[in-house]
C-alpha positions in Angstrom: -30.6 7.7 57.7 -32.5 10.1 59.7 -34.5 12.4 57.8 -33.9 16.2 58.2 -36.7 18.9 57.6 -35.2 21.1 54.8 -37.3 23.8 53.1 -37.6 23.8 49.4 -35.9 27.2 49.3 -32.9 25.9 51.1 -32.7 22.8 48.9 -32.7 24.9 45.8 -30.0 27.2 47.3 -28.1 24.2 48.2 -28.3 22.8 44.6 -27.2 26.1 43.1 -24.1 25.9 45.5 -21.4 28.5 45.9 -21.6 29.4 42.1 -24.7 31.3 42.7 -23.2 33.3 45.7 -20.3 34.2 43.5 -17.6 32.3 45.8 -14.9 30.0 44.5 -14.2 27.4 47.4 -10.6 26.7 47.7 -8.9 23.3 48.2 -8.5 22.9 51.8 -5.1 23.0 53.1 -3.3 20.5 55.3 -2.6 20.9 59.1 1.2 21.4 58.1 0.9 24.0 55.6 1.5 27.6 56.6 -1.8 29.4 57.2 -2.6 32.9 56.1 -2.6 35.3 58.6 -6.2 36.1 58.2 -7.5 39.2 60.1 -10.5 40.3 61.9 -11.7 42.2 58.9 -11.4 38.8 56.7 -13.8 37.4 59.2 -16.2 40.0 58.6 -15.9 39.7 54.9 -16.8 35.9 55.4 -19.7 36.6 57.7 -21.3 39.1 55.2 -21.0 36.1 52.5 -22.9 33.8 54.9 -25.3 36.7 55.5 -26.2 36.4 51.6 -28.5 33.6 52.1 -31.5 34.1 54.3 -31.0 32.6 57.9 -34.1 30.5 57.5 -32.4 28.7 54.5 -28.9 28.2 56.0 -27.7 25.2 57.9 -26.7 26.2 61.5 -23.0 25.3 62.2 -21.3 25.0 65.6 -17.6 25.1 66.0 -15.8 23.2 68.6 -12.3 24.5 69.1 -11.6 28.1 68.0 -8.1 27.6 67.1 -5.8 28.1 63.9 -7.1 25.1 62.0 -10.8 25.9 62.7 -10.1 29.4 61.2 -8.6 27.9 58.0 -11.5 25.7 57.7 -13.9 28.4 58.0 -12.1 31.1 56.1 -9.6 29.6 53.8 -6.7 31.3 52.2 -6.9 34.9 51.4 -10.2 35.5 53.3 -12.6 33.6 51.0 -15.0 31.2 52.8 -14.6 27.7 52.9 -18.1 27.3 54.4 -20.7 27.3 51.6 -23.2 30.2 51.5 -26.1 28.1 52.7 -24.4 27.4 56.1 -24.1 29.8 58.9 -22.1 29.9 62.3 -24.6 30.0 65.0 -22.4 28.9 68.1 -18.8 28.4 69.0 -17.1 26.8 71.8 -13.5 26.7 73.4 -12.0 26.2 76.8 -10.0 29.3 75.7 -12.7 31.8 76.7 -10.9 34.7 75.0 -10.9 32.8 71.5 -14.6 31.9 72.0 -15.7 35.3 72.8 -13.8 36.9 69.8 -15.3 34.3 67.4 -18.6 35.2 68.7 -18.2 38.8 68.2 -17.0 38.4 64.7 -19.8 35.9 63.8 -22.5 37.6 66.0 -23.3 34.1 67.4 -23.3 32.3 70.7 -20.1 31.4 72.8 -19.7 28.8 75.1 -17.0 27.5 77.3 -18.5 24.0 77.6 -18.9 22.4 74.1 -21.8 20.3 75.5 -23.8 23.5 76.0 -23.3 24.1 72.1 -24.8 20.7 71.3 -27.8 21.5 73.4 -28.7 24.4 71.0 -31.5 23.6 68.3 -30.1 25.9 65.8 -26.8 23.8 65.6 -27.3 21.2 62.9 -23.8 20.7 62.0 -20.7 20.5 64.0 -17.1 21.3 62.8 -14.3 20.4 65.2 -10.6 20.9 65.1 -9.4 20.2 68.5 -6.5 18.3 69.9 -6.2 14.6 69.1 -7.0 13.7 72.8 -10.3 15.8 72.5 -11.7 14.0 69.3 -13.6 11.3 70.5 -16.0 12.7 73.3 -17.3 15.6 71.1 -17.9 13.1 68.2 -19.8 10.7 70.6 -21.7 13.4 72.2 -22.6 15.2 68.9 -24.1 12.0 67.6 -26.1 11.6 70.7 -27.4 15.2 70.1 -28.4 14.6 66.6 -25.6 16.7 64.8 -23.7 15.8 61.7 -20.1 16.3 61.8 -16.7 17.6 60.0 -14.0 16.3 62.1 -10.2 16.8 61.6 -7.9 14.2 61.1 -6.6 12.1 62.4 -9.9 10.5 63.4 -8.9 9.3 66.8 -6.2 9.3 69.5 -6.5 5.5 70.1 -7.9 2.5 68.1 -10.5 1.9 70.6 -11.7 5.5 70.6 -12.0 5.3 66.7 -14.0 2.0 67.0 -16.6 3.8 69.4 -16.6 6.6 67.0 -17.6 4.6 64.0 -20.4 2.9 66.2 -21.9 6.2 67.4 -21.9 7.6 63.8 -23.8 4.7 62.6 -26.0 4.0 65.5 -27.4 7.6 65.3 -27.3 7.8 61.4 -25.2 10.8 61.3 -23.1 12.2 58.2 -19.3 12.4 59.3 -16.4 13.7 57.1 -13.0 13.3 58.2 -10.8 16.2 57.5 -8.5 14.6 55.0 -8.6 16.9 52.0 -6.4 15.2 49.8 -9.1 12.7 48.6 -10.8 15.7 47.2 -8.1 16.5 44.6 -8.6 15.6 41.1 -5.0 14.7 40.4 -4.5 12.3 43.3 -8.0 10.9 42.5 -6.7 10.3 38.9 -3.6 8.5 40.3 -5.5 6.2 42.3 -7.9 5.3 39.6 -4.8 4.4 37.6 -3.5 2.1 40.2 -6.7 0.7 41.0 -7.0 -0.3 37.1 -3.8 -1.9 36.8 -1.8 0.6 34.9 1.4 -0.2 36.8 0.3 -4.0 36.7 0.4 -6.1 39.9 1.5 -4.0 43.0 4.8 -5.3 44.3 5.4 -3.0 47.3 4.9 0.5 48.3 7.3 3.1 49.8 6.0 5.7 52.4 7.8 8.5 54.4 9.0 7.6 57.4 6.9 9.6 59.8 8.3 10.0 63.4 6.3 9.2 66.4 5.4 11.3 69.5 7.8 12.0 72.2 7.1 13.5 75.7 7.7 16.8 77.5 8.6 17.8 81.0 8.5 21.8 80.9 8.5 24.2 83.9 5.2 25.5 85.2 4.0 28.7 83.9 1.1 30.8 85.3 -2.3 29.2 83.8 -4.0 32.0 81.8 -7.1 33.2 83.4 -9.1 32.9 80.3 -8.2 29.2 79.9 -9.6 26.1 81.7 -6.4 24.1 81.8 -7.9 21.1 83.7 -10.5 20.4 80.9 -7.9 21.2 78.1 -5.9 18.2 79.6 -8.8 16.0 79.2 -8.7 12.4 79.9 -5.0 12.9 80.8 -3.2 13.6 83.9 -3.3 17.5 84.8 0.4 18.5 84.2 1.8 22.2 84.8 0.7 24.5 82.2 3.2 25.8 79.7 2.7 27.7 76.6 4.8 25.2 74.4 2.6 22.4 75.3 -0.7 24.4 74.9 -0.2 25.4 71.3 -0.1 23.0 68.4 3.4 24.4 66.9 5.2 26.8 68.8 5.7 30.2 67.0 7.9 33.1 68.2 4.9 35.2 69.4 3.5 33.0 72.2 -0.3 34.1 72.0 -0.7 36.2 69.2 -4.1 37.9 68.3 -6.8 35.6 67.4 -6.3 32.1 65.9 -3.2 32.2 63.6 0.3 33.2 63.4 2.5 35.2 60.8 3.5 32.6 58.3 7.4 33.5 59.0 7.0 32.7 62.6 5.0 29.7 62.4 5.9 26.0 62.9 9.4 26.6 64.3 9.1 24.0 67.5 7.0 21.1 68.8 3.7 21.8 70.4 1.1 19.2 71.8 1.2 17.8 68.2 4.6 16.4 69.1 3.9 15.1 72.6 2.2 12.2 74.3 -0.2 11.7 75.6 -2.0 14.5 73.5 -1.0 13.1 70.2 0.6 10.3 68.3 3.2 12.7 66.8 3.7 13.2 63.0 2.9 9.4 62.0 -0.9 9.9 62.7 -1.1 13.8 62.3 0.8 14.1 58.9 0.9 10.5 58.1 -3.2 10.5 57.8 -2.7 12.3 54.5 -0.2 10.2 53.0 -1.4 6.9 54.3 -4.9 7.8 53.1 -3.8 7.5 49.6 -2.2 4.1 50.4 -5.4 2.9 51.7 -7.6 4.3 49.0 -5.3 3.0 46.3 -5.5 -0.5 47.7 -9.3 -0.2 48.2 -8.4 -0.9 52.0 -10.9 1.6 53.7 -12.6 -1.3 55.3 -9.6 -3.5 56.4 -6.0 -3.1 57.0 -2.7 -4.9 57.4 -2.3 -8.3 58.8 1.3 -7.9 60.1 3.3 -4.9 61.3 7.3 -4.9 62.2 10.0 -2.5 63.0 13.6 -2.5 61.4 15.7 -2.5 63.4 13.7 -4.9 65.9 14.1 -2.9 68.8 12.1 -0.7 71.1 12.0 3.1 70.4 13.3 4.7 73.4 11.0 7.4 74.9 12.4 10.8 74.3 11.5 13.6 76.8 11.9 17.2 75.8 13.0 19.3 78.6 13.6 22.7 76.8 10.7 25.0 76.0 11.6 27.6 73.3 14.0 25.3 71.7 13.8 25.3 67.8 15.2 21.8 67.0 12.7 18.9 67.4 13.0 15.2 68.4 11.5 13.8 65.1 14.7 12.4 63.8 15.1 10.2 67.2 11.6 9.2 67.0 11.7 7.9 63.4 15.0 6.2 63.7 13.2 2.8 63.2 11.3 2.0 60.0 7.9 0.6 59.7 6.7 -2.2 57.7 3.0 -3.5 57.1 1.8 -6.5 55.3 -1.5 -6.9 53.9 -3.5 -10.2 53.2 -2.7 -9.9 49.6 1.1 -10.0 50.0 1.6 -6.4 49.4 4.4 -4.5 51.9 4.0 -1.0 52.8 7.4 0.3 54.2 7.8 3.7 55.7 11.5 4.2 55.0 11.6 7.4 52.6 13.1 10.7 53.9 11.7 12.4 50.7 9.4 15.0 52.1 7.0 14.7 48.9 6.0 11.3 50.1 4.5 13.1 53.3 1.6 13.6 51.0 1.4 10.1 49.4 3.7 7.0 48.4 5.3 5.4 45.8 3.6 2.5 44.3 5.8 -0.1 42.7 4.1 -2.5 40.0 5.5 -5.0 37.6 4.8 -2.7 34.7 5.6 0.7 36.3 5.6 3.1 39.2 3.4 5.9 40.4 4.3 8.3 43.1 1.5 10.3 44.7 2.5 13.3 46.5 0.6 16.4 47.8 -2.1 17.4 45.1 -0.1 15.5 42.1 1.7 12.5 41.0 4.4 11.3 38.7 4.5 8.3 36.7 7.6 6.0 35.7 7.7 5.3 32.7 6.4 8.8 31.8 3.2 8.7 29.9 1.6 5.6 31.3 -1.2 7.9 32.3 -1.8 9.3 28.9 -4.3 6.7 27.6 -7.8 7.3 29.0 -9.4 4.6 31.3 -11.9 2.6 29.5 -15.7 3.2 29.9 -15.9 0.1 32.2 -12.9 1.2 34.3 -13.1 1.1 38.2 -13.9 4.7 39.6 -13.7 5.9 42.8 -15.7 8.6 44.6 -15.5 12.1 43.0 -15.2 15.2 45.1 -13.2 18.4 44.1 -14.0 20.3 47.4 -14.0 18.4 50.8 -16.1 20.7 52.9 -18.7 21.4 50.0 -18.8 17.6 49.7 -19.7 17.4 53.4 -22.5 20.1 53.3 -23.9 18.3 50.1 -24.0 15.0 52.2 -25.7 16.8 55.1 -28.7 17.4 52.5 -28.5 14.1 50.7 -28.0 11.7 53.7 -25.1 10.0 51.8 -21.8 9.1 53.2 -19.1 11.7 52.1 -15.9 11.0 50.5 -14.0 10.5 53.6 -16.6 8.7 55.7 -16.1 7.8 59.1 -14.9 4.1 58.5 -12.2 5.5 55.9 -10.9 8.0 58.6 -10.8 5.1 61.2 -8.9 2.7 58.8 -6.2 5.1 58.2 -5.9 6.3 61.8 -5.5 2.7 62.8 -2.8 2.2 60.4 -1.0 5.1 62.1 -1.7 3.8 65.6 -0.6 0.2 64.8 2.6 1.8 63.6 3.3 3.7 66.9 2.4 0.4 68.9 5.0 -1.5 66.9 7.6 1.1 67.8 7.0 0.9 71.3 7.1 -2.9 71.3 9.8 -3.3 69.1 8.7 -6.5 67.8 6.6 -8.2 65.0 2.8 -8.1 65.4 0.1 -10.0 64.1 -3.1 -8.1 63.5 -6.8 -9.0 62.8 -8.3 -6.0 60.9 -11.7 -7.4 61.5 -11.7 -7.9 65.0 -9.4 -5.1 65.7 -7.3 -6.9 68.1 -3.6 -8.5 68.2 -4.6 -12.3 68.5 -3.1 -14.0 71.6 -1.0 -10.8 72.5 -2.5 -9.0 75.7 0.6 -6.6 75.9 0.0 -5.3 72.4 -3.9 -5.2 72.9 -3.5 -2.9 76.0 -2.1 -0.4 73.8 -5.4 0.0 71.5 -6.4 2.5 74.2 -4.8 4.6 77.0 -5.9 5.1 80.7 -8.5 8.1 81.2 -9.1 10.3 84.0 -12.6 9.6 85.6 -15.2 11.6 83.9 -13.7 11.1 80.6 -13.9 7.4 80.0 -15.1 5.7 76.7 -18.4 4.6 77.1 -19.1 1.0 77.5 -21.7 1.4 74.4 -22.7 4.5 72.5 
């Protein structure tokens, strides 16, 4: 990969890591967890922590998208910094001018309305972005072209074709990319994956996962566009529709535009926002499913492949549901998960998304001929109990070890190695989710070629591997 000039002092400081700065780096939360209501004073504490290392020895970080999730990634719970001490925020960008300016005041850094201006800054070496799904592919490709390494939130992409182009860009420009699927950086789930990989439950017969809902649509009445928001650019590749707060926010709280980036926990996630609506998202199937289905592909060693057949049960098209009533607390998830999803892999294993057990939203149940392991968020269970007690032998299969997702990324920025959730891993898991949404839309059995990433002889299905895009937001023919 491309060499970076790193001073001896920076490298030594990096090797000592956060421990020398007296910081405990937390395990990062998922997009669905309730955020801590971090205040501006907590941001100033984090900024002072970053200042504990001389600027010349810090990696310059640019933030694209100054919303709730970026705040969680940077601050973490309780105000503790998730960025290591050898990283420093030097620039932020958001179509929401108010958010960008407030971040800039807190971090004493530059603020931009257009992220491409941020990418032009020489002091920006690393980019962290947590934007809506339809705004993942362009920042990634442009950052690669600008020579920046990236931490990008999951799902990797909004479409299969976008994901493939993102992979090609990262590899062409030799960048380090970490997909924000933090569950892989947890010791308990890593142990469960290694048990499965080493045959502790015998030959896998089947896998049961959570029945994640697909996206629906909205048709809200127009509200005045806030003067500090570039709504046209926020819509990105999609047709510009009337602004409404319930569309603009990822999840709708009771307080419509609260201070800064986060909401009080008791008022968070009461109704749908853009995360539930096409064409901005694929719904909970890619948003939350990327975490649980990441465990499936990790345990199956399928990060460079995928299923060969997908079908729905019952075999019928999932009708498009349109959400007309803003400020409504209930959601359309039940209607959009009425059909079950099934995936068959070339080795004969079938993954069925049929469970309503919310724990499986962070994993799946792996059924073998000698036992069962159920992975859930940051843990697992065995049946029979105790099948995990005997240590694995010295020659056992081991998977990538990381105990902190963000720290692993910054380690790799220095070493130029691939992180635990490399770009191909993120693409494989996101593709699995996109395939499920396509199968639901068509309501019939589909054949899939995971190497060529196409539905053999099925033009109708192949058209759904991407979505139409407005002029100026098209995917490039090559990166």
